[in-house]
C-alpha positions as CSV (number, residue, x, y, z in Angstrom):
1,X,0.0,0.0,0.0
2,X,1.2,3.5,-0.8
3,X,1.8,5.3,2.5
4,X,0.7,8.9,3.3
5,X,2.9,11.1,5.4
6,X,1.2,14.3,6.6
7,X,3.4,17.4,7.0
8,X,2.1,19.5,9.9
9,X,4.6,22.5,9.5
10,X,1.9,25.0,8.5
11,X,-0.2,24.4,11.5
12,X,2.8,25.8,13.4
13,X,3.0,28.7,10.8
14,X,-0.6,29.7,11.7
15,X,0.2,29.5,15.4
16,X,3.4,31.5,15.1
17,X,1.5,34.3,13.2
18,X,0.0,35.3,16.5
19,X,2.8,34.1,18.8
20,X,0.3,32.0,20.7
21,X,0.0,28.3,21.7
22,X,-2.8,27.7,19.2
23,X,-3.3,25.9,16.9
24,X,-1.2,23.1,18.2
25,X,0.7,21.0,15.6
26,X,0.8,18.0,17.9
27,X,-3.0,18.0,18.0
28,X,-3.0,18.2,14.2
29,X,-0.6,15.2,14.1
30,X,-2.9,13.1,16.3
31,X,-5.9,14.0,14.2
32,X,-3.9,13.0,11.1
33,X,-3.2,9.7,12.8
34,X,-6.9,9.1,13.4
35,X,-7.7,10.0,9.8
36,X,-5.3,7.3,8.5
37,X,-1.9,9.0,8.1
38,X,0.9,6.5,8.1
39,X,3.4,9.0,9.4
40,X,3.9,12.6,10.4
41,X,6.5,14.9,8.7
42,X,7.9,18.0,10.5
43,X,10.7,20.3,9.2
44,X,12.7,22.0,11.9
45,X,14.3,24.9,10.1
46,X,17.3,26.8,11.2
47,X,15.3,30.0,11.7
48,X,12.4,28.1,13.4
49,X,9.8,29.9,11.2
50,X,7.2,27.2,11.9
51,X,8.1,24.0,13.8
52,X,9.9,24.7,17.1
53,X,12.2,22.5,19.1
54,X,9.4,21.9,21.7
55,X,7.2,20.6,18.9
56,X,9.7,17.9,18.0
57,X,9.9,17.0,21.7
58,X,6.1,16.7,22.0
59,X,5.7,14.8,18.7
60,X,8.3,12.2,19.7
61,X,6.3,11.8,23.0
62,X,2.8,11.7,21.5
63,X,3.0,9.9,18.2
64,X,2.2,6.2,17.6
65,X,3.1,6.5,13.9
66,X,6.6,7.2,12.7
67,X,8.0,10.8,12.6
68,X,9.8,11.9,9.5
69,X,12.2,14.6,10.7
70,X,13.1,17.0,7.9
71,X,16.3,19.0,8.3
72,X,19.2,20.6,6.7
73,X,22.6,19.0,6.8
74,X,24.0,21.1,9.7
75,X,25.8,20.1,12.9
76,X,22.9,21.6,15.0
77,X,20.2,19.5,13.2
78,X,22.3,16.4,13.3
79,X,22.7,16.7,17.1
80,X,18.9,17.2,17.5
81,X,18.2,14.1,15.4
82,X,20.7,12.0,17.3
83,X,19.2,13.1,20.6
84,X,15.6,12.1,19.5
85,X,16.4,9.2,17.1
86,X,13.2,9.6,15.0
87,X,12.2,6.8,12.7
88,X,13.2,8.7,9.6
89,X,15.4,11.7,8.8
90,X,15.0,13.5,5.5
91,X,17.9,15.7,4.5
92,X,16.6,18.7,2.5
93,X,18.2,21.9,1.1
94,X,17.5,25.0,3.1
95,X,17.9,28.7,2.4
96,X,16.8,31.4,4.8
97,X,15.2,33.6,2.1
98,X,13.1,30.9,0.5
99,X,9.4,30.6,1.2
100,X,9.5,26.8,0.9
101,X,12.0,24.2,-0.2
102,X,12.8,25.3,-3.8
103,X,14.4,22.2,-5.2
104,X,16.3,19.0,-4.5
105,X,19.5,18.6,-2.5
106,X,22.7,18.9,-4.5
107,X,24.2,15.5,-3.5
108,X,26.7,14.9,-6.3
109,X,28.7,18.1,-5.5
110,X,28.6,17.4,-1.7
111,X,29.0,13.6,-1.8
112,X,31.9,13.2,0.7
113,X,30.5,15.7,3.2
114,X,27.0,14.1,3.1
115,X,28.3,10.6,3.4
116,X,30.1,11.5,6.7
117,X,27.0,13.5,7.8
118,X,24.5,10.7,7.5
119,X,26.7,7.9,8.8
120,X,26.0,8.7,12.5
121,X,22.3,8.9,11.8
122,X,22.2,5.5,10.2
123,X,24.2,4.1,13.1
124,X,21.6,5.6,15.5
125,X,18.9,3.6,13.7
126,X,17.3,6.4,11.7
127,X,16.2,5.7,8.1
128,X,18.0,8.3,6.1
129,X,16.2,9.9,3.1
130,X,17.5,12.4,0.7
131,X,15.2,15.0,-1.0
132,X,16.3,15.3,-4.6
133,X,15.2,16.2,-8.1
134,X,14.4,13.5,-10.6
135,X,18.0,13.4,-11.9
136,X,20.0,10.3,-12.4
137,X,23.3,11.7,-11.2
138,X,21.7,12.8,-7.9
139,X,20.1,9.4,-7.4
140,X,23.4,7.6,-8.0
141,X,25.2,9.9,-5.6
142,X,22.4,9.4,-2.9
143,X,22.9,5.6,-3.3
144,X,26.7,5.9,-3.0
145,X,26.6,7.9,0.2
146,X,24.5,5.2,1.9
147,X,21.0,6.8,1.9
148,X,18.3,4.1,2.3
149,X,15.5,6.3,0.8
150,X,15.1,9.1,-1.8
151,X,12.2,11.5,-1.9
152,X,11.6,12.9,-5.4
153,X,10.7,16.6,-5.6
154,X,7.3,16.9,-7.3
155,X,7.2,20.7,-7.1
156,X,8.0,21.4,-10.8
157,X,5.4,18.9,-12.0
158,X,2.8,20.6,-9.8
159,X,3.8,24.1,-10.8
160,X,3.7,23.3,-14.5
161,X,0.1,21.9,-14.0
162,X,-1.2,25.0,-12.3
163,X,0.5,27.3,-14.7
164,X,-1.2,25.5,-17.6
165,X,2.2,24.4,-19.1
166,X,0.9,20.9,-19.8
167,X,3.6,19.7,-22.2
168,X,6.3,20.6,-19.6
169,X,4.2,19.0,-16.9
170,X,3.9,15.8,-18.8
171,X,7.7,15.8,-19.6
172,X,8.4,16.2,-15.9
173,X,6.1,13.3,-15.1
174,X,8.1,11.2,-17.5
175,X,11.3,12.1,-15.7
176,X,9.7,11.3,-12.4
177,X,8.5,7.9,-13.7
178,X,11.9,7.0,-15.2
179,X,13.8,8.1,-12.1
180,X,11.5,6.3,-9.7
181,X,12.1,3.2,-11.7
182,X,15.9,3.8,-11.8
183,X,16.1,4.4,-8.0
184,X,14.1,1.3,-7.3
185,X,16.5,-0.7,-9.5
186,X,19.4,0.4,-7.3
187,X,17.6,-0.9,-4.2
188,X,16.5,2.5,-2.9
189,X,13.1,3.0,-1.4
190,X,11.3,5.7,-3.3
191,X,9.1,8.5,-1.9
192,X,7.8,11.7,-3.4
193,X,6.4,15.0,-2.3
194,X,6.1,18.8,-2.6
195,X,3.1,20.7,-4.0
196,X,0.8,17.8,-4.4
197,X,-3.0,18.4,-4.4
198,X,-6.1,16.5,-5.2
199,X,-5.7,17.5,-8.9
200,X,-2.0,16.4,-9.2
201,X,-1.7,13.4,-6.8
202,X,-3.2,10.7,-9.1
203,X,-0.4,10.3,-11.7
204,X,2.2,10.4,-9.0
205,X,0.4,7.9,-6.7
206,X,0.1,5.6,-9.7
207,X,3.8,5.1,-10.0
208,X,4.3,1.5,-8.8
209,X,7.8,2.1,-7.4
210,X,6.6,4.7,-4.9
211,X,6.2,3.6,-1.3
212,X,5.2,7.0,0.3
213,X,3.9,10.4,-0.5
214,X,4.5,13.3,1.9
215,X,1.9,16.1,1.6
216,X,1.4,19.1,3.9
217,X,0.6,22.6,2.7
218,X,-2.3,21.6,0.6
219,X,-3.9,19.5,3.3
220,X,-3.5,22.2,5.9
221,X,-5.1,24.7,3.5
222,X,-7.9,22.4,2.5
223,X,-8.6,21.8,6.2
224,X,-9.8,25.4,6.5
225,X,-12.8,24.5,4.3
226,X,-13.5,20.8,5.1
227,X,-11.6,20.0,8.3
228,X,-8.3,18.3,8.6
229,X,-9.5,14.7,8.9
230,X,-11.9,14.9,5.9
231,X,-9.2,16.5,3.9
232,X,-6.8,13.6,4.7
233,X,-9.4,11.0,4.1
234,X,-10.1,12.4,0.6
235,X,-6.4,12.5,-0.2
236,X,-6.1,8.9,0.9
237,X,-9.1,7.9,-1.3
238,X,-7.5,9.5,-4.4
239,X,-4.1,7.8,-3.7
240,X,-5.8,4.4,-3.3
241,X,-7.9,5.0,-6.4
242,X,-4.8,5.8,-8.4
243,X,-3.1,2.6,-7.2
244,X,-6.1,0.5,-7.9
């Protein structure tokens, strides 16, 4: 079955807009569990713009499904991950000025550094995932450094769809399809995420090599209109329908 990881970062974004304790991302995570989420994703950024250290503490305590801890490849984040030892650690690129993660991690240029960075995480029992573009060189590098999982960046595919650039969208879907197959052939577990919505999830969910989708911003936005649990249930339905 294709797993669904629900990213609860933007519950914290709403909370932080008022500097209050509400809404609580941990409550959102528990509601997501009840709605059928297979895991929870949270990105602790260097600038703490949404998820805070206390949120990670509380999630580790409260969750009965796995936590996917997204983080940049910094000494600070490595120390936090090693203290908590979450089920999964996803290494992502991070720039202070970006609104959201803009692309995949550049693994091929930083291969030696990243290999040494992830080794202690693997030794601590964390499944290490690398968030990358659908590019063969990056996938090969992720495999060489010892990552167990890659997460393919679906942002370009989704952006092309909503901009009406359908030929480019379809070409990106071909790349995602081919690279999911290639990564799987190397023995990597393949995940995907970024920008996925009800309109765009079907063709991605249909890729047989994919084991997990991580979806956040759309689900938190959609929850304003229909509630978080119904929003997740509908996403799950569309994923299962695409797989069927």
